[in-house]
N, C-alpha and C positions, 0 to 999 in steps of 0.2 A: 182102157178107157180112162179119161181124166175126170175125177169127181171133185167138186169144189163145195166147200161149206164155209160160212163166214159167221163171225161173232165178234162182239166187243169185249168178251170175257174169255180169258184163257182157260178158266175152269170149265166153261161150257164145252170148249173144244176138246179138253182132256177127257171129259165124261163121254163124249161121242167116240173118241179114240178107244177108250176102255171098252165100250160096248162092242165096237168092231172086233177088238182083240178076242173078246169072249165068244162072239158069234162065229169067228173064223176058225174052222176046224182044220188047222194046219198040222203038218208033221212036227211033233215036239222037238225033233232034232234040226228042223229048218229054222235058221235065225230070222227073226223079224227085223225089218229095217225102218228106222225112224230118222228122218232128216231134220236137223235142228240148226239154228243159227248161232248158238253159243253154248259153252260148257254149263252155264248156269241153268239154261233150259233143259239140257240133258239130265242134270242132276235132279231137278225138280220133277220132271216126268217120271224118272225111275223111282224116286221116293214116293210119289203120289200113287203110282200104279201098284207099288209094293204094299202101301197102306190099304189100298182099296181091294186088291185081289190076293193079298197074301204073299206074292212074290212077283218080281219082274226079272225074268231070266231069259237068256238066249236072245237078247235084243241088241242089235248093232245100231249105235247112234252115229250118224255120219253128218259132217258138215257139207254144205252144197258143193264145194269144190271137190271134196273127196268122192261125192256121188258122181260128178261128171267124169272123173278119172276112171272110176269103176265101170261106168257106162262105156267109155271109149275102149277100155281094156277088154270088154266083152265082145267087141266087134271083130270081124275077121279081117282086120287091117293091121299088119305087123307094126307099122310106124306108130300106131296109137297105143301100143302096149304100155309105154312109159311116158310120163309127161316130159316135155322139153323144158327143163328148168332154166334154160338160158333166157326164156321169155318172162321169167319172174322178175319183178322190179329190182331185187337185190343184185342179180347178175346182169340184167339188161342194162343197168346203169353204165357198166364198163364198156359194153358194146356200143352204146350210144356215144359215150365219150370218144371212143376210138373212131367211130364214123365221123363225128364232127371234126376231129383233128385232121383226119386223112382227106376230108373233102371240104376243108374250110374255104377254099377258093371257089366252090360251086356257087353260082348266082342265087340259087334257091335258098342256100343257107346263110345268105348275107345278114339277115337279122340277128344271127347268133354270134357273129364274129366279134362285136364289141365286148362280149363277155370274155373272150380269149385274150384280149389286149389289155385287160386290167393288170395292175401290179401283182395281184394275187391270182393270176390267171389259172394256175393248176387247180387251186382250191375252188375257184369260181366255176371251172369246167366241171368238176365233180358234182358240185351243187346243182348246176344247170342240168347235167345228165340225169341226176336222180329225179329231178322234177319232171323231166321229159319222160323218163321211164315210168313214173307213176301215172303221168297223163296218158301214155299209150296203154297202160294196163287198164285204166278206166275206160278208154275207148274200146278196147277188146271186149270188155264185159257189158258196157252200156250202149255202145254204138257199133256193134259187130258189122252191120251193113256198110258203115262208112269205111272201116279198114279193109273190108273185102273189096269194096269199090276202088280203093286206092291201088290195090295190087292188080286188079283186073282191068282197070281203065287207065290208059296212059295219058289221058287228058290232064293238062296242068291246071289246077284250080286257079280261079281268078283272085280269090281272097289271099292277101299277103301272108297271113298267119297259117292258113290251111296249106299254102303252097310249100312252105318249108317243112311242115309236119308230114305232108304226103311224100315229099321227096326223101325225107329222113326215114320214114317208115318203109318205103320201098327199098331203100338201101339196106335196112336191117333184114328185110326178107331175103335180099341177095346174100347177105352174110350168114344168116341163121337158117334159112329155109322157112317155108310157110307152115310152121308147126305150132303156131299159137292156138289158143283156145277158140278164137273166133272162126278160124278156118276149119278146125276139127268139128266144131258144133255145126257149122254150115254144111259140111259134107255129110255129117251124120244125119241131120234132118232131111237133106236131099235124098239120101239113100232110103230112109224110112218112109218117105213119101213116094218113092219110085217103084218101079216094077221089080227091082232086085232087093226088096226089103226083107224077104224071108230068111236069108242067111243071117242077117243082122238080128232079126227077131228071135231066131233060134239061140243065138249066142246070149242074148239078154235073158231069155227064159232059163237058160242053163245056169246063169250066174246070179240071178235074182229070185227072190220068192215071188209068189203070184200077186203080192200086194205090197206096196210101199206107201209109207205115210210121210208127207212133208208137212211138218207141224208148226202151226202158229206163226206163219211168216207175215210180216206187214209189208214187205217189199222184196222183190226179186228182180234182178236185171233181165233185160230182154234175152240175153244169151241163155241164161238158166231156164227161163220160161220156154224157150223153143226146144231145148233139150228134153224138158219134162213132157212137152207135147209129143215129141218123137218117141220117148220111152213109153208113154201111155198107149202107143199103138201096138205094143208087144205085151205089156202087163198093166194091171190096174194101179193107178196112182191117185191117192187121196190127198188133196191139197187143202189144208186148213188155213184160212186167211183171217188174220187178226185185224179188224178194221174198227175205227171209232164210230163210224156212221153206217146205218143200214141203207143209205142211199148211194147211188153211183156218183162219185165225186171226181171222176177222171178228167172232166172238163171244167171243174169248179173254178180253178185258178184263172182260166181264160175268161169265164163268165164274170167273175169279180173284177178282173182287170178291165174288161170292156165296159162294165157298168160304171167303174170309177172314171173312165175316160168320158163316158156320156154325161155323167154328172158334172165333170169339170168344165165341159163346153156348154152346158145348159144355160148358165146365166148370160153368156155372150151371144149365143145364137138362138135363144128362146126355145131350146129343145127341152123335152121332158125326159126324165130317167127312163131307162128301158122297162118295158112292161111285158109280163108273161115270162115263161121259161123258168129255168132253175134260179136265175138271179133274183127274180121277184119273190120267190118263196124262201130264198136263203139269205136275202139281204140282211146285213148287219155284222156285228162283231164276230159272231160265231163263224160265219162264212169266210170272213177275212182271215180269221185265225187258222182255220183248216186249210184254206187255200195257200196261206203263207208257209205254215209249218208242215203241212202234209203233202207237199208236192211229190215226194218220192212215192208215197203210197198211192197218190192219184195216178202217177205214171204207170205204176204197177197194175192198177185196175184197168187202165186203158190198154196196156199190153196184154192183159189176160183176155180182154174182149177180142183181140186180134187173133187169138188161137182158133184153129179151124173148128173145133167142137169140144165141148165139155158138158158134163151133167151137173146141174146145180142141185144142192140138197133142198128138199122141200121143208125141212125142219127149220123153225124160226129160233135161232140160237142167240139172238140179241136180247139183252136184258137192260131194263131201265135201272140205273144204279140208285136212283132216288125214289123208287117205287115203295109205297107204304110209309114214307117219312112225311110228317106234318111240316117240318122245317128242315129240308135237306141242307147239308153242308155245301160250302162254296164249290168244292171239287166235284161233288155229286151233281150240282146244278150245271157246272161246266160240261161234265160228261153227258148229262141228259141233253144239253143243247147240241153237242156234237153228234149225238145219236140221231136226233131228228132234224138237224140243221135249222134249229130255231133258237132265237135269243132267249125266249122264255121269260122267266121272272127276274130279269136282270136288275130290276129296281127293288127287289125284296130286301128287307134288312138282313144284315149279317150278324150272327151272334158274336158276342165279345170273345167267347172262348173257342171260336172256330179258327183253328190253325191248319186246316186241311190244305191250304196253299200258302206257302211262305216265300218271300223274296228277300234275300240277304245281299247287301252291297258289300263286297269284300275286295281287299286290295291285292289279292294274289291267291294261287292255288292252295297254299298251306292254310291261309286264313279261311278259305272256303271249306276245307276239310275239317277244320276246328269247329266251324259252325254246324257242319253235318254231325260231328260227334256230339255236340251239345244237344242238338235236336234228337238224336238217338237216345241219349241218356234220359231225356224227358219222356220219350215215348216208352222206353222200357220201364221206367218208374211208374208211369201212369197206367199201363196195361200189363198186368201180370201174366197174361196168356201169350204175349208177344215173344217170339224167339228169334235168334239170329237168322234162322232159315227163312223167316218171313220178310227179310229186309234185303233190298238190293240198292246199291248206290251206283248211279250211272254218270258218265262224264264223256264229253266229246272225244277226248284222246286219253284213255285211261293209262296207257303206257307212259305218257309224258309226265304224269304226276305220280308215278309209282314210288319214287323215293319219299315223297311227302306222305303217301298213304302209309308206308311202313313206319314212318316217324310218328304220325299222329295216332294211328290205330294200333301201335305195338301193344299186344295184350299184357306184356309183363311189366309195363310201366306203372308207377304208383298211381292209384286212383282209377284203375280201369273200370269200365262199366260192369255192373254185376253180372248180367247175363250175356254180355258181349265178350266175355273172356275166352269164348271159343275162338279158335284160330280164324283170323280173317283171311279169306281166299281172294286173291286178285285174279279174276277170270280172264282179264285181257280183252282185247278187241275181237270182234267177230271175224272168223276166217273169211 
């Protein structure tokens, strides 16, 4: 069975996880499995559980992709025992390049030919192939139905861009076989929903404990959601969802877009803004912010609702971050607005010393990191209880700025922060 609980506070989800671990009378030699989306979350969970319960032992932390591979390896299909690494972007790049070169005269690949005729054609080919490999990898994870349809349906798409993509993907299937994740996930879910599910269920129960925790995810691709749904038909899966709002926001972006269109045409056609529905209750800056920046989370909510069945937790784990404060800080007011989808007291005065939200205009990654370092210095000096374990620095592409991180935050340099002299760990991007 799939069990779902939601909260806007990771601490609340962790407390619920700790209660389940204490209540679960499992074999002490049987490892527990917790699925996380990053090494930082793994470390925080382990340390927090050890502090609360005295020890955190015999717990396997898996990334979502590792979970999928373990699920497939548990099934009675020999071809699924090992992942086909040729479909990973690093290796797929070269298969894409080879396919483009060997079929450059194919009419469907005509839009790609200009890249091969440039003076730096070989280098341009490698760059193009890597971009296409990354694109196909995203399609496999986020649009599994589309790539399955490309291989099962010989119809030529009418759209020019989709035409060459479908043709190239079909060619890769001819070269590599249909062993990518989308096909394996599709076949796995089909088997788990069919009459021959029992052999697969037995394999899963033999390789997995009776309970799996997928902890504090804010988004999962459709492929992973479907595999979790199939897995939950054999064992219990607890999905902890981290969401900024207690409301369903799966269609919020569409509602905000439609309202904006209605308002735009109102002066010329005498129309009035949309009334009723979610837009009317969530109209304003908060709705626009969540609709714009929370699209992935919204799609995740919509995908979760498409799952055949799950059991929602009755416990209310959402927490008002500004509760009990006479004058909440700006960040707390923003979090409260996201929680209830209300603009709230947007006109309330902001205290002069309120630095809960800062915006720095910097000319490059190194200067951005220097601004972060300065902010951390101030935070450590102002709060003696703050430790490096309480701080996380996030970036869109952490690997791209790795050299600058080492240079700016090198703990041995002169004038290092007092309590940040502990080694800085670059956790990297989520697998």
